[in-house]
N, C-alpha and C positions, 0 to 999 in steps of 0.2 A: 613032259609037256605040262605047263601049269594049267590049272583049271581057270575057266573064264565064265563070266555071266554076261548075257546080252539083254539089254533093256530097250524097249521101244521108246521113242521120243515123239510125243504128240503135241501139236500146237493147236490151241482153240481160241477163236475170236468170236465172241457172242455165242450164237448157237451152232456155228460151223467149226469143225475141227478136222484135222488130218494127221496121219503119221508122217513125220518128216524124215525119219531115219531111225537109226539104232546106235546105242553106245555099247561098246564091249570093254569090260574092265576085268582085270585079273583078280582071282580069288586066292588069297594067301592065308593059310592056316584056317580055312573056313570062313574068312571075312573079306569084305571089300574095304580097302582103306578109303577114308573120306577124301583125302588129298588126291588120290587117283581118280575118284569119281568126279570131283570138282574140275580137275584138269581136263578130263575127257569131255565133260559138259561144256566147259568154256571154249574148247577147241571146236566143238560141234556148233555152238552158237555163233562163233566168229565166222565159220564157213557159211552158215545160213545167212548172216548179215551181209557178207560179201556177195553172195548170190542175189539177195534181194536188191542190193544197191547197184549191181551191174546188169540186172536182167533187162533186156531190151523192151521198149514199149511194145505192147501187144505180143510179147514173147511167148513164154512157155505156159501161160495160164491155161488151165483145162476147165471148161464149164462143168459145174456139178462134180468136181473131183472128189469132194468130201462125201458125196452121196454114193459114190462108187465103192467106197471102202466097206 
C-alpha cells in the first residue's frame, strides 16, 4: 500500500474561516509530486464551486459554523 498524506483545506474570508475538507495525495519515494497535488486541489475546488452554485436559497448555511471549529 503506497504512503499517503492528508492535508486540511481551509477557506477564509475576512476574519471568518472554516475547514472545507481534506486532500489526500500519494507519497512516492518520500515526496509528493506537484502535479498530483495540483490535480487534487483543482478537483476539490471544482466540487466546492459546484456545491456553492447549486446550494438552495437558505440551504445548508449554519450560523456561527466557523466559531464551532
